[in-house]
Every structure is written in structure tokens, then in C-alpha cells.
GUGUNU-965153 format. One record per residue: residue in three letters; x, y, z of N, C-alpha, C, CB in turn. Coordinates in steps of 0.02 Angstrom, whole numbers, plus 50000, padded with zeros to 5 digits. Glycine has a CB too. Example, Ala and Ser with C-alpha at 12.3 -4.5 7.8 and 13.67 -1.06 7.14 Angstrom:
! GUGUNU-965153
ALA506604971650390506154977550390506604983550390505654977650452/SER506424988850354506844994750357506455000250394507044997050286/
***
This chain:
! GUGUNU-965153
MET513204925450745512994931850774513584935450806512444930650826/THR514194932950800514744935850838514914942950817515354931550830/SER514744945050756514924951750735514404956950753515044951750661/LEU513834954850780513314959650797513554964450851512684956150819/PHE513424970950838513554976250887514284977350902513204974650950/ASN514734974950859515424977150864515454984650852515874973350813/THR515884988150888515924995450880516144997450810516404998450931/GLU516454992950775516664994250706516074996350662517004988150676/TYR515474993850679514894995150637514425000350667514524988650626/ALA514605003350724514155007950757513995014050715514455010050822/SER514435015750668514315021750627513715020950582514925023150585/THR513485014750572512885013650531512295017650557512715006150530/LEU512255018350622511685021750652511665029150634511715021050727/SER512225032350632512235039550620512205041250546512855042550650/ALA512325036350502512295037650431511575037350407512715032550392/PRO511375041750361510685041550336510555035250296510535047750294/SER509975032350305509805026350266509605028450196509235022350300/ILE509755024350148509575025650079508885022450066510115022850029/ALA508425026450041507755023850028507785017849980507295029349999/THR507425012649996507435006649953506785005949916507575000349995/ASN506265003449949505655002049911505015003149951505664995049886/VAL505045006450007504435007550047503995012750014504625009750120/ILE503355010950006502865015349973502425018550026502435011449921/LEU502335025050022501855028550063501205029250024502115035550085/HIS500665026550050500015027450018499705033750048499545021250029/ALA499785039350014499505045750036498785046150013499935051850009/PHE498365042350047497685041350024497275047750028497345035950065/ASP497005049649970496565055449963496915062049982495945054550006/TRP497575062149978497945068449988497905072649925498685067050007/PRO497765079149930497835083549873498555083449848497625090849891/TYR498645084349783499315084149754499765089549784499285084949677/SER499475095249801499875100549832500135098549901499455107049837/LYS499735094749938499955092550005500535087649999499375089350043/VAL500505083249949501055078649937501695082649923500895073849878/ALA501655087549879502235091649861502505095349922502055096549806/GLU502055098149963502265102050021502655097750071501655105150056/ASN502495091350074502815086950123503355082550093502285082650155/ALA503555083950032504025079549996504675078550035504175082449928/LYS504965083850061505605083250096505535078950158505875090150115/ALA505015080150198504905076250259504785068950242504325079050299/ILE504415067750188504285060850166504935057350148503795060750106/ALA505355060850110506005058050091506445056850153506365062750042/ASP506445061650199506855060950260506635054950301506805067250302/ASN506005053050297505755047250334505915040650299505015047750344/GLY506215040950240506465034850208506025031850155506585029950259/TYR505465035050138505035032350086505355033050017504345035850087/LYS505245028149975505515028149907504995030449856505775021349889/ALA504355029049870503825030449822503195032749860503675024349779/ILE502775036349823502135038549851501575036349803502115046249861/LEU501085032949830500485030949792499945036049805500255023749811/VAL499685039149752499155044149759498505041449730499345050749724/SER497955044449751497295042449728497205043849654496745045949768/PRO496725040649621496685040549547496725047449514496035037349527/PRO497235048549472497315054849436496925054949371498065056149422/LEU496305056849375495855056949317495315062149330495545049849303/LYS494815062449288494265066949299493725063349338493985069749233/SER493535066249395492985063649434492615069549465493235058649489/PHE492025068149490491595073549516491935077149574490915070749538/HIS491895083849573492155087749629491715093849639492895089749617/SER491755096749698491355102649713491735107049763490665100649742/LYS491525113249768491845117949814491785115649887491555124949806/GLY491255112249902491145109849970491495103349986490415109049982/GLY491835100549937492175094149947491745088249929492395093550019/THR492045082549922491695076349904491985070449943491735075049827/GLN491615065049945491855059049979492425055849940491275054049988/TRP492855052149976493445049049946493255044449887493825045149998/TRP492685041149892492505036249841492345039449774491915032049864/GLN492235045949773492145049249708492765048649665491965056549719/ARG493355048349696493975047649657494005040949620494585048249703/TYR493595036249642493595029549611493005028649564493575024149666/GLN492705034149543492165034049493492365038549435491485036349525/PRO492735035749387493005039849332492465042649286493485035649290/GLN492555048949268492145052049216492525052549150491915059149239/ASP493185053249154493605053849094494325052449115493535060949061/TYR494715049449069495435048449081495855054049051495655041749051/ARG495575057949006495985062248964496215068648998495605064048903/VAL495915070249054496145075949094496165073849167495675082249084/ILE496615076749205496605075949278496255082049306497345075149307/ASP495675080849335495255086349359494795083449412494835089649300/ASN495015083749474494625080749528494725084749593494815073349538/GLN494465082249647494485085949711495205087049735494095082149763/LEU495675082949711496365083249735496805088049694496665076449735/GLY496555090149636496945094649594496845093049520497685094249612/ASN497235096549478497185095349406497855093049378496955101749370/THR497895092549313498505089949281499105094249298498405089649205/ASN499025100849300499575105249317499825104049388499375112549308/ASP499355103149434499545101649503499915095049507498915101549549/PHE499675090249468499985083549467500695083949441499565078649424/ARG500795087749387501475088549359501945091949409501445092649294/LYS501695097249442502105100749491502305096149548501735106949518/MET501835091949569501985087149622502545082449601501355083049639/ILE502505079949539503025075349515503695078849512502835072649445/GLU503715084949489504345088749486504645089449555504225095649455/THR504235090949604504475091649673504735084949700503925094349719/LEU504355079649689504565073049712505215070849679504015067849699/ASN505295072449616505915070649581506525073849613505875072749507/ARG506435079949638507005083349670507205079949735506825090649684/HIS506755075949763506895072349824506985064849812506345073549876/ASP507055062949749507165055849730506605051249754507835053349758/ILE505995053649749505415049649766505015048149703504965053249820/ASP504845041949692504445039949634503705041049649504585032649615/ILE503325042449597502605043249604502245037249573502355049849571/TYR501785034349611501365028849588500645031349584501425022549635/ALA500285029149533499595031349523499115025549533499505034449453/ASP498565026849567498025022049573497615022249509497575023449636/ILE497505016449478497195016049412496515012449417497655012349362/VAL495995015749394495315012849396495085011349325494815017649432/PHE495105004949306494935002949238494344998249234495524999649206/ASN494104995849290493544990949288492884994149268493474987649356/HIS492795000449289492135003549282492185011049273491705002049344/MET491625014249260491575021449257491075023749312491345023949187/ALA490985030249317490565033049371489835031049364490625040749371/ASN489515030049420488795028849422488445035649419488585024749486/GLU488185037449362487835043749354487105042649335488175048049301/SER486835036949355486145035049337485635039849367486005027949359/HIS485825043349420485355048049452485225054249409485615050149519/GLU485655055349358485575061449318485515060149243486155065949331/ARG485605053849222485535052349150485445044949138486155054949112/ASN485215043249078485075036249060485585033349011484385035749032/ASP485985037648980486445035048929487115033048961486575040448875/LEU487555030048919488215027848942488765031148902488265020148938/ASN488685037448887489215041248854489655044448909488935046748806/TYR490305043348903490775046148952491315050048915491085040548995/PRO491435056148939491075059648992490375061648969491455065749015/ASN489955063749016489265065448999489235071948960488835066049063/SER488645073548934488575079348889488735085948923487865079648863/ASN488595086448988488765092649024489525093749026488485092349095/ILE489895088449036490625089149038490905090748969490945082649066/ILE490625087448917490835089048849490715096448835490445084748797/SER490165099148859490015106348850490525110648888489305108048875/GLN490715108448947491235112048985491895112148947491335108949054/TYR492065106548917492675106248877492655111348820492765099148848/LYS492075111948789491995116548733492005123848756491335115148695/ASN491655125348811491605132148835492255134748867491045132748885/LYS492655130148894493295132048924493855128248889493295130449001/LYS493845128748823494295124748781495035126048798494165126248708/GLU495215132248806495915133848819496165130548883496015141348822/TYR495745131048935495935128048999495995120548994495435130049053/PHE495475117248968495485109948966496015107248919494805107348947/ASP496155110848865496705108848821497375109148858496725113248758/SER497435113948904498065114748941498175109148992498065121548977/ILE497635105749012497715100249061497575093449029497245101349121/LYS497535093348963497385087048927497995082548928497165088548855/LEU497865076148940498395071048936498445068048866498265065548987/PHE497875067048834497865064148767497155064848740498085056548768/GLY497075063548674496425062748644496075069148622495985059248691/ASP495475068048594495045073348567494475074548616494775071548497/LEU494495080148652493995081448704493315083348677494245086948748/SER493255084148611492595085648582492185079248572492675089248516/GLN492505073548581492175067048570492155063148635492535063048516/PRO491655058648643491635054448703492245049748707490985050248704/LEU492435048148766492955043148777492655036148766493255043648849/PHE492065035048795491715028648788490975029848773491795024348853/THR490665024948739489945024948726489645018448751489795026048650/LYS488995017648741488655011648766488955005248740487915011948747/ASP489265005448681489554999348652490174996948690489745000648579/ASP490415001048737491014999348774490854996448843491445005348782/PHE490214995048856490014992648922489664985848919489554997748956/LEU489764981948971489424975548978488694976648999489794971049029/SER488294971548990487594971849011487564973049086487214965348992/ALA487054976749106486994978849176486654973549219486614985349181/PHE487014970849267486714966549319487174966849380486614959149293/PRO486884966749440487294967049501487614960449517486874969449560/ILE488204960649546488534954549569488164952049630489284955849586/LYS487964945849629487614942749686488034937249718486944939949664/ASP488374933349676488804927949702489534930149695488674921149663/TRP489834932349751490504935049749491044929749744490614939249811/LYS490844923549740491334918149729491234914849661491284912949784/ASP490854918249618490774916049548491194920749505490004916149526/PRO491774918449481492224922849443491884926249384492814918949418/TRP491424922849350491104926049292490684931949315490674920949254/GLN490294931049368489894936649393490334942349417489444934349450/VAL490854940649455491294945849483491634949849428491824942649528/GLN491774946649371492144950049318491704952649261492664945349290/HIS491054951649267490594954249215490014958149244490324948449174/GLY489884957349309489334960949340489554967649367489044956849396/ARG489074971449393489214978049420489324977849495488644982849403/ILE489804981649518489894982749590489334987349613490604985849606/SER488934984949660488334988649680488254988149756487704985849644/SER487924993149784487784992949856487144989249871487745000049884/GLY486814986649819486204982749828485574986949823486224979249895/GLY485014983749832484374987249827484254990149758484344992749879/SER484084996449756483934999749692484555002649658483425005149702/ASP485145001849689485755004549660485935000749596486335004349711/PRO485955004049538486125000449476486854998649472485935004649416/GLY487275001549515487984999749516488415003749469488054992549500/LEU489055001949469489555005349428489585002049359490245005149462/PRO489475005849305489495003049237490154999649222489355008549186/THR490124993249206490724989149196490954989449123490594981849217/LEU491584991049113491864991549046492004984749016492504995749047/LYS491904984248950492084978248912492834977948902491714978048844/ASN493064972048886493744971248860493684971248784494094964648887/ASN493644977348754493624977748681494184982248655492934980348657/LYS494244982848590494814986548561494814993848583494794986048485/ASN494234996948583494215004048600494405005148674493515006848587/VAL494135001048718494285001848789495035000848802493874996848831/VAL495314995448775496024994048786496454999648756496214987248755/LYS496265002048697496655007348664496665013648708496355009048595/LYS496075015848732496035021848772496395020948839495305023848783/GLN496325015248869496655014048933497415013948926496405007548964/LYS497665011148871498385011148861498645018148845498575006348804/LEU498255022048809498455029048796498515032848862497955032548748/TYR498055031548907498075034748972498695032749011497435032949012/LEU498845026249013499435023949048500075026749019499455016349047/LYS500105027048953500695029848920500765037248935500665028648845/ALA500215040748938500235047948954500495049049025499525051148946/LEU500275044849072500515045449140501265043749144500125040849187/LYS501475038649108502185037049106502585042949079502305030749063/LYS502325046149028502675051648995502805057449043502285054048935/ILE502335058749089502425064349134502775062349199501755067449150/GLY502995055949203503435054049257503175049049308503615059849292/VAL502595046049297502335040949343502755034649336501585039449329/LYS502945031649393503395025949392503065019349415503985027349437/GLY502435019649435502105013549457501355014249452502305011749528/PHE501015008549444500285008449440500005003349489500045006849368/ARG499505005449527499105000849567498454999749529498975003649640/ILE498304993549511497694992149474497124990849523497784985949427/ASP496694995749529496124995249575495634989949551495775002049584/ALA495344986349598494824981449582495044976549527494184985049559/ALA495674974549529495934969849478495564963249480496674968649489/LYS495294961649538494894955449546494294955449499494654954749618/HIS494044961349481493444961949440493604962249365493054968149460/MET494234962449347494434962649277494634955649253495004967649266/THR494474954049192494684947549166495444947649156494324945949099/LEU495744941749160496464941249150496654943249079496704934249165/ASP496224941649031496354943748962496414951248957495794941148915/HIS495984954848991495994962148991496644964749021495384964949029/ILE496834962149079497444964249112498054962749069497514960849180/GLN498054956849038498624954948996498684959448934498564947648974/GLU498114961148904498144965548845498384972448864497454966048813/LEU498204974848922498424981448944499164981648960498034983649004/CYS499404976548995500074976649023500574973248977500084973349092/ASP500644976048917501144973448872501814976748888500944974648798/GLU502324975348847503004977748862503044985348862503494974948812/ASP502664988648818502674995948817502454998948883502234998548760/ILE501984995748915501724998248978502154996149038501004995848988/THR502374989849039502714987249098503444989149102502654979749099/GLU503754991149046504474992649047504624998249097504704994648977/ASP505094996849143505325001549194504765003949241505635007649160/MET504254999849248503685001649291503584996349346503045002549250/HIS503344998549403503134993949456502374993849456503414996149527/ILE502084988049437501364987449429501114981849474501174986149355/PHE500584983249512500314978149556499554978849559500624978549626/GLY499224973149569498504972949569498204972149638498254967549525/GLU497604974749646497234973849709496734968149699496864980449730/ILE496894962349727496454956649724496324954349795496754950749680/ILE495764956649823495604955349893495394948049902495044960149917/THR495734944749949495544937949967495504937550044496054932649939/ASP495214932150068495164931250140495714926750168494484928350157/GLY496244925750130496804921750154497234919050098496544916050196/GLY497624913950114498104911150068497854905250029498714909250105/ALA498334900750013498214895449964497664890549984498844891649953/THR497494890250047496974885550068496274888550062497094883250140/LYS496224894950045495584898350042495294898249971495654905550066/GLU494634897749966494304897349901494414903649860493554896249910/GLU494384909549891494484915849854495184916149823494374921849900/TYR495684913549858496354913349831496374909149767496854910549883/GLU496074903349771496084898749714495684901549654495804891949734/LEU495144905149669494714907649615494994913849581494024909049643/PHE495324918249620495504924749593496254926249594495154930049632/LEU496584925149651497284927149656497744922149622497484927949728/GLN497634915749630498074910749600498094911349524497844903849620/PRO497524911949489497564912849415497934919149395496854913049386/TYR497844924549432498194930849418498954929849424497964936549467/LEU499164926349477499874925149487500164920549434500004922249557/GLU499764915749412500004910949362500034913849292499564904849362/LYS499584918549276499524920849207499794927849195498814920549186/THR500034931149247500364937649238501024937549277499904943549262/THR501434942549264502054943249302502024949349348502654943949255/LEU501424952149357501344958149396501354956649471500684961549378/GLY501464961849511501424961149582500704961049606501804966649616/ALA500614960049671499944959749700499974961449774499624952849690/TYR499424964149799499354965149871499404958249904498684968649890/ASP499804957849957499904951449991499364950450044500604951050022/PHE498754949250022498214947850069498314941350106497554947650032/PRO498624936250076498774930250116499204931850177499124925050073/LEU499734935850168500154937650225499774942150274500794941150202/PHE499374946750248498994951150292498554947050339498564956050252/HIS498204942050313497764938150355498154933750404497304933650312/THR498754931650384499194928050430499394932650488499824925450394/VAL499594938750472499784943650523499194945350567500074949950490/LEU498614946250536498004947850573497834942250622497414948950525/ASP497894936050601497754930350645498234930250705497804923750606/VAL498864931950692499364931750746499234937250797500074932550717/PHE499114943250774499074948950821498364950250845499344955050788/ASN497854948650806497174950050827496814943850854496774952850770/LYS497034937950833496664931850851497094926850889496384928650788/ASN497684929150911498114925250955498394918850924497744923451018/ALA498474918650858498824913050827499564913450848498754913250749/SER499904907850843500604907550864501064911550819500844900250867/MET501594914250848502104917650809502434913050759502634920650856/ALA502364906550768502644901750721502394902850650502484894550743/SER501784905650644501484907050578501894912050538500774909550586/LEU502304916050573502684921350539503404919350522502694927450583/ILE503594913250538504284911150524504424910650450504434904450558/ASN504004906950414504084906250341503394905350311504554900250323/PRO502984910650310502294909850287502234907850214501914916350298/TYR502714909550172502684907650101502684900050094503274910650063/SER503064896650135503104889350130502444885950147503654886650175/LEU502014889650183501364886950203500794889350157501204888950274/GLY500974893150104500464895950061500114901950092499964890850043/SER500434904850144500124910350181500444917050166500164908950254/ALA500824917350112501124923650090501314922850017501754925650134/LEU501364928449981501584928249912502344927949908501324934349873/GLU502604926149849503324926149841503584933249848503534922949773/ASN504184933849875504454940349895504454945549840505154939449919/GLN504654943549780504754948549727504094951249698505164945549671/ARG503524948349717502884950649689502424953549742502534944949654/ALA502624953149805502174954849860502194962249878502344950749920/ILE501604965249885501524971749917501254970249987501034976649876/THR501664971550037501484969750106501204975850143502084966750144/PHE500764974550190500424980150223500124977950290499874983050177/ALA499974982850332499614981650394498894984150390499974985050452/ILE498774988450340498104991150329498084994050259497914996450383/THR497514993550225497414996850160496845001850168497244991550105/HIS496745005850116496225011050121495525008050127496255015750061/ASP495425002050100494754999050102494564996950173494734992950056/ILE495054995050214494904992150279494554997050326495544989650311/PRO494805003050337494455007650383493875011350351494945012550411/ASN493845011350285493355015550250492755011750223493685019050194/ASN492715005250236492145001150214491914996850272492344996650152/ASP491274997250287491004993750345491144986350344490254994850349/VAL491154983350285491234976150280491924973850303491114973950209/PHE492424978350305493104976450323493314979150392493584978950271/LEU492864982550427493064985850489493334981150542492484989650518/ASP493134974750540493384970050589494114968250577492964963750589/GLN494394970750522495104969550507495554975350529495194968350433/VAL495254980450558495654985950587495974983450651495224992350600/MET496634983550655496984981350715496994987050766497704979050699/SER497114985250829497234990350879497874994050861497284987150950/GLU497974999950890498585003650876499204999650894498585010350914/GLU499174996150951499754992250973499894986550924499634989351043/ASN499374983050902499474977450856499694979850787498844973350851/GLU499434985550765499644988150700500394989850701499224994350681/ARG500624992550758501344994050763501754987650760501484997750829/LEU501524982450794501884975950791501874973150721501564970950840/ALA501314973950686501264971550617501754975250573500554972450590/TYR501814981850580502294985650541503014983550558502204993150553/CYS503144982150622503814979950641503994973550604503854978850717/TYR503514968950600503644962650564503734963950489503074957650576/ILE503284967750460503294968850388503924972650366502664972750366/LEU504114977650405504704981650388505344978350412504644988550419/GLY505284973650459505874970350484506064964050446505774968550555/ARG505574960850415505694954450380506034955550313505044950750370/ASP506264950150284506564950350218506024948350167507174945550213/GLY505884952850120505414951150067504814955750063505174944250077/GLY504594956750001504014960849988504174968249987503494959650040/VAL503714972149960503764979449958503264982150009503634982349885/PRO503494985050064503024987450115502644993650092503404988950180/LEU502004993750108501564999450093501315002250159500974997350046/VAL501435008650172501225011950233500635016550218501805015950266/TYR500105015850257499485019450244499435025750286498885015050257/THR499215031250255499045037350291498465040650254499655042250296/ASP498065044650290497495047850258497355054650290496865043450263/LEU496785057550275496595064050304495935063250343496515069350249/ASP495885057650379495305056250421494685054750379495165061950467/THR494765050850326494195048950285493715044250322494435045550221/SER493975040350370493555035450405493225038150468493975029450423/GLY493515043450497493255046050560493485042050621492515046150557/ILE493895036950611494145032950667494675036850705494435026150643/LYS494635036850772495105040550813495615035950847494725044650866/ASN496185038850867496685035050903496575035850978497395037250883/SER497045033351018496975033551091496995040651118497515029451123/ARG497235045351079497255052451100496665056351072497905055651077/ASP496175052651045495575055651016495735060050956495205059651068/LYS496265058350920496455061750859496335057150799497195064050861/PRO496265059850738496175055450680496735050250676496165059750615/ARG496535043950670496985038350680497595038250634496615031950672/TRP497485039650569498035038650521498275045150489497815033850468/CYS498045050950513498245057350481498995058350482497895063150516/ASP499305057050539500025058150546500415051650548500155062150609/ALA500105046150527500445039750530501095039850490499995034250503/TRP501095043250434501685043450390502285046650424501525047250326/ASN502165050850474502695054750506502825052450577502515062150505/ASP502575046650596502685043950663503425042250672502245037650674/PRO503755044950724504475043850732504665036450738504725047450793/ILE504255032450772504405025350779504355021850712503945022050830/LEU503835023450673503765020550607504345022750562503085022550575/ALA504555028950568505135031250529505765027250547505255038750541/ASN505845025650611506415021450631506365014450600506445020950707/MET505755011850597505665005250566505855005450492504935002950574/ILE505655010750458505835011550388506595012250381505485017650356/HIS506905015950427507625016750428507965009850433507845021250488/PHE507705005650479507974998850487507884994950422507614995250545/HIS507284995250393507144991650331507644993650276506424993050308/ASN507765000050270508205002450217508935000250228508175010050212/ILE509155000250291509834998050306509914990550293510004999650379/MET509404986750311509454979450308509174976450243509094976450366/HIS508984980650196508694978150134509124972750102508594983950085/CYS508794967050088509104961250055509564957150100509494963549995/GLN509634958950163510034954850209509634948650228510234958850272/PRO509954942950233509584936750249509264937050319510054930750245/MET508714933550325508324933350387508404926550420507574934950374/THR508594926450484508694920150520508304920450586509444918850534/ILE507904915350599507514915150661507984913450719506934909950656/ILE507944917450772508344916150833507924912850886508634922750859/GLU507314915350895506874912750948506154913650927507014916351015/GLN505734908650945505024909150932504644905450985504844906350862/THR504154908751015503674905651060502974907551037503804907751135/GLN502474906051076501794907951059501744915551048501304905751113/ASP502104919351091502014926651091502634930551073501774928751158/LEU503204927351065503834930751053504144928350988504324929751111/LEU504384933150947504764931550887505384935850885504324932550823/VAL505964932650878506594936250873506954933550811507024935450938/PHE507164938050767507554935850709508094940950692507094934650647/SER508614938450659509164942850639509094944550565509844939450652/ARG509394950050546509454952050476510204952750461509064958850460/GLY510464947950424511184947850411511564947250476511394954150374/GLU512134950550481512554950250541512484956450584513274949250521/HIS512064961250563512074967550599511384970150618512414972750558/GLY510874965850616510204968050635509814962750672509824970150574/VAL509394964950718508954960450755508264963650762509244958750826/VAL507744959650754507054961750764506764957350819506634961350698/ALA506434960450867506104956750921505394959450930506514957250988/ILE504904954950932504204956850937503884952750994503824955750870/ASN503584956251042503234953051097502494955051093503534955151166/LYS502064950251076501354951751071500964950051134501054948051012/ALA501314947451183500994945551246500764951851284501464941351290/LYS500284950851329500044956451370500444957051435499304955551384/LYS501044954451434501504955151490502214955951462501464949051538/ALA502634959051502503324960351481503724953751477503674965251530/VAL504224953751434504674947951429505394950551427504514943651367/SER505844946351449506564947651443506874942051403506914948351513/TYR507334943951358507644938851316508394940151313507334938751245/GLU508794934951322509524935651319509754934851247509864930451365/LEU509994940251219510214940151149510924937351144510194947151119/PRO511044933251093511724930451084512184935451049511684923851044/ILE512294941151082512694946351052513184949251102512244951951024/LYS513714952351076514184955651120513884961851150514834957351082/TYR514114963651210513824969351245514384973851272513374966951303/SER514274980351265514704985251297514294991451310515334986951253/GLN514534995751355514175001851370514095006151307514525005751425/GLN514615006451266514575010551204514045007751157515255010751169/ASN514035001151149513524998151105512824999451131513654990651098/ARG512734998851197512064999951225511815006951209512074998851301/THR512255011751215512055018651200511855019451127512625023451216/GLU512245016551082512085017051011511425013550995512645014150969/ILE511325007751024510725003751009510105007351033510774996951041/ASN510125010351091509535013951115509315019451068509675016851184/GLU509775022251032509595027450984509165024750928510225030650956/ILE509275018650907508885015850852508225012850877509285010550814/ILE508205010450940507585007650966507065013250973507705004251035/ASN507205018051016506765023851024506035021951037506815028350962/MET505935016551074505255014351090505185013951166505095007351058/GLU504665017051191504585017851263504585011151299503945021551278/GLY505005010751350505025004851392505494999351370504355002051398/VAL505734999651307506194994551283506894996151310506204994251204/LYS507214991051338507874992051367508354986551347507834992551443/LEU508984988251340509514983451330509974983851391509914984751263/LEU510024978351428510374978351492510984973851490509894976151548/PRO511434974651539512034970251542511824962951548512484972251601/PRO512274958451530512114951251534511974949151605512694947151505/SER511604943751610511434941051676512064938351710510904935551671/LEU512044937651774512614935251812512834928451788512444935051887/GLY513484927751774513754921451749513774920951673513354915851775/SER513444925551637513454925551564514004930151540512764927651535/GLU514384927951490514944931851465514774936051404515524927351449/THR514244934351369514114937851306513414940751300514224933151250/GLY512914937451327512224939251311511974945651343511774933751330/ALA511744950251302511404956251327510664954551337511494962351278/ILE510354957751386509654956451402509214961751369509534956251479/LEU508764959551327508284964051296507634963551334508184962251220/GLN507414969051362506774969351397506244972451352506834973251463/LEU505704968751341505154971151299504524971651341505044966351239/PRO504234977651348503594978251382503044974451345503394985751389/ALA502464973951374501904970551342501754973951275501274970751388/GLN501604969751226501414972051159501904977351133500704974751159/SER502534975451130503044980151106503534976551060503424983251166/CYS503984980451032504454977650984505094981750985504154977450913/ALA505624978950956506264982450951506604980550887506714980851012/MET506974985350860507414984150802508104986650820507144987650738/LEU508594982250817509274983850837509734983650777509514979050892/VAL510164988650772510644988950718511334990250747510454994450667/SER511824986450724512504987650747512844992850704512914981050747/
***
């Protein structure tokens, strides 16, 4: 640690960090809003933006609920509440000027539940086919691929209708319908057949052609591995970042991991949401598990391997579905979780923001995640992540409530989850000039770096208020 905070390296702070791999999940943002904020997003250090499913789904002048975006009517045009194909293209062009990649959320497990208005399984429905015909010039102008005079899918492309009842039976989960229960017939589940795979690959290739650089596979847990493997051949995966959403309640010791996530990891090379690490982090910050759990969670089966993991403190499902609401962390704990995720070595961090889809408020009685993407402290964390990308991580100190680790020779992360302040003597050189520079990168209320204690020749004192964190860069 002898080279930490030498003045030789102080210029690192004033130099702009180069975006590495942090993804902003701009959940349910209109494509125009993404474009309008492209420069600010880039300035905050994000490398990529994940947007809600770019396809045809129900929309209206009065607006629609977020979940409508996850009920596809057609893949061949982008026409939904967030914009159309032209808006999507303009967004990509703007993001390209700021060196930001665009990732698309992909819904392939099912199609829209339209049982309230029809009995057949032709997609899109006859009313939409008529719209295509009556406004042919317009829909041809926003077409991604295919013949809009013909259905994308028919009844032969769907599995038999039955609701999933046993969520730990892989066959039911991957062949039954996602349903809210009762009289809800659920979302029509697509087969893994030649027509479905052909159309889905044409859609993916069309998105690649217009500049999409990554795919999030929604509800991957509900798709058979054969289906995923047939879709993700070399033509699709080349130069793309693809990862699946396979929700589990923990890591390698949990039944859901063994039933769903482990086979996916063994039989594909794709990335995945790191739910094992999320539950480890949740246990530490919400359930008072020891910080020891965060030292090397992969070795305990409590995290995915670094190169395949999408790490996060919250996903869109958590605040927007009643069944997951107990996984919403307090604002203080979510900040600590982001400090760990963005401070550690490994994984691709995903930062969540929305437009108040959940109605949850923060301590200032404002929508909790509306401005999360632009939070100055979070931006500093991303700045740290980008500077320290790929630098080795070494544990310096760990107690029940305190974790301190270094990143290479020029970075330190300290997290205090206790409900009382702590002071820690860092094994680093100290000078008035260094203290000034370091405070600029901390920028967190109450965190202080003080001169060494009496009798100490080297150690600077880091003061951390209750439930706070610091990131130091030399």
C-alpha cells in the first residue's frame, strides 16, 4: 500500500474517467428521453443503456402500464408507448455520438394476453393487421423485417394453455403460462419450433443491424435451454453482450439455483443476472449478515463468475411487483450496496432508474428512482469503478459491520453498515495536499480523512458516519 495517495498520482482525480462497462437501465423511458439525456448519461460514466422492449405492444394516448411493454403483439415493427422505430433509430444515432451502447430488453417466452377481446392465437391480431393495411406507407417505414400482411405467429406456434402452479417444477415453468391466478388465462407461451426460432432470430438480426449492441433475455427462466441455444448461435452472439434474467432466491445452496440457473450456466456461455450475489448483499445490508460474506462470495457459491455476472442493487421487478417488495433496500443500504458493487472487482454493474412506475417515494417524498441515474454520489462511484476497472481487489479490514478493501495500488473502498460511526486507520501516506484531493472524490456527507493519530507516522484516519461509505483514489 506504500504507493497509495502519492502526489504523483493525484492527477487521476482531475482526469475524466473512461466509461468501461456500467449499464444504465432506463426502465420505461421513452426513446426521446434517452436521447435528450445522452450527454449527461455519458458524463456520468455509463457505457451502455438498457431500454424496455423495442417491439409492438399496446399503447394509448392516455398512457399504459409498464407491463404492457412486456406483452408483445408483433416483433416486426417498433410501435409502443415509448416510441416507434424511427424514434429508436434516432436514439441510437444520438447515443453513438456519445460512445454509449444500446441494449434491448427481449421478450421471447410469450405474447400478449388478449383473451379479453378474442379467442384465437394469431399475432398480431386482425385489427392490427388491418391497421398495417390501412396505413401501409407508415408501417412499411417503421418495419424491421417481414411481410406485414401476414401473421407473425399462429396457434401452431403456441404450447397448450395451462397456468404454472409449481414454480419449482422446471417442466411447468418452461411450458406453462405466466398467470396472475384465478380466471386469468395467462400469457400465451411460444413453442420452440422452426417458425418461432426463425422469426425471433430475424428480429434479433434486425436490431443488430440498426445498432443494438446487447440483449437482455426477459424471463429466460421460462424458456427451455434448447430454445435459448438455438437462438443464440454465432450469428447472433458475435460482438454482442447477451445476458438472461433467471430469478433465484440465492446461490449454489438454493434449490432454484440448482433447478434453473446452474443448467443455464453449464449449457450456455451467456451472461446472467447475479441473483446469488444480490441475495448475499441483501442479507448483509438488510438482514445483518457479516461483512465476511462479501470478501469472496464466488468461492462460497454466493456469486457468479466475474465474466458472466450482471451485478445490481435493484432490478425493475423488485419495486414493481408485490411479491418482491421485501427486497427493496432502504436508501442508505442501497447506496452501500452500490458502493460494494461498483467498488469491487468483477461483474458488469447495472444501475436502475425509472419514471416512478412503482409509486415508491424517497425520504424527501419524491419518486425514489426517477433521478437515481444522475445522483452525484452514484456518479462518483461509477467514476471510481471506471478508473479502477480490472485492478486487483485486496481485503484490508473486515468486521461484522466494516469492510475495507483496496483496488490495485491507488484505490480504497470502505463501507460501514453499522448504525454508529467508526474510525479506521488506513495504511497509507498522508499529507495536506492528498487530503484535499481525496475529499474531492469522496464527496459524501460526514466522511472525513484526518491526520494520523498521535505516535503514528503513516496512517491517515478515515471517519465514516453510520451507514456510510467512501471511495478513495490517489
